[in-house]
N, C-alpha and C positions, 0 to 999 in steps of 0.2 A: 505495501499500500504506501503511495507516496503522499505528498503533501497534498497534489492537485486530485488526489483521489477522498482528501477527506475535505467531507461538506457538510459535516455536523452541526449545527448553528448552536449557540451558547444559549443556554438558557439561564439569564441574570439573575432570573428569581433565585436560581441554586446556586447562585456565587460564581457562574461560570464566565469565563471570558475568552473572549478572543485574541490572537497576535499570530501578523507573519502566516496566517491558513490554517493555525491550528488551534482546537478548541482545550481552553484549560478547565480542569475541573477537579478542584481543592478539595480530593475523597479524603478521607483519615487518611490511607494506605499513601496518597500521594502527601501529605503534608507529614506522615512519620518519618520516611525518606528524606525530604526536605529537611526537616529538622535535624535529621543524622547527619547532612554536610552542613548545613549552615547555623548548627545553635537552636538553642530556645526560640519557639516563635513568637513570642511576645518581644524579645530583646530585638528579634527582625523588626516588627511593628514598632517599636521604639527606635530604630535606628531611623525606618522611613518615613516618623512623625518628625524628625532632627534633621530629616533630609541628609542622612549619612549613611543611606543604603546604598552599596556599590551598584553597577551595571552589571557585573559578575555575579552577585547576590539576585540581583532580580532576575535574571538569564537559568539559573540553578533553578530558584523558584519553581521558575515557568516550566524547568525541563520536566521536574517530578509531575508537576499535573498536568503535562499535553494526557490528552483522552480520546480519541485513542492513539497511543506511539505508533507510528509506523514502523514498521520491523527492519529498514533499511536508513532510517534516519539516525546520521550521526551528529552526538550533542556540538561540535563544534561548528557543522553546518547550521544546526539549530540556531546555535548563539549567533552567526553571523546573517540569518533571516532575522531574527529578532532586533536585531542592531540596525540591517537596513530598514525595516518599519519605521525606525523612528522614536526618536524619546514622546510623541505625542501618543500615541498607541502604546506604549508602554506604560504611561505612566496612568493611562485609561483602565490596562489592566493590571496593573499593579495594586491600582484601588479597589477596582473588583475582588482580588483574590486576597488582600487584606482584610476588608470591609468582611469576608467570608469568615477566614481565622477568627476576627475579633467576635462576630455574632453565633459563630457556630452552623451547625445544621443538618 
């Protein structure tokens, strides 16, 4: 499955977002994996609120939340696609995911 094959829209009511053609779903398993790499999610939210969240941290959070993740997707290629999408797209997706982390669901 390639990015072009992924046409599942994000359900914002469920805390999902889209970035670079990929749906991001902050499932419990995805957030546990992200926390394993990035540290406590509450600290991540605090860094974001303080404007100290790095692009690498954002891309890592997005990576863990891709659903469905194409088998042939390489993390570096995904990070390039996220970067190409621009900061505005990243900010919107990040805001949605962080909101879901805080609200739960």
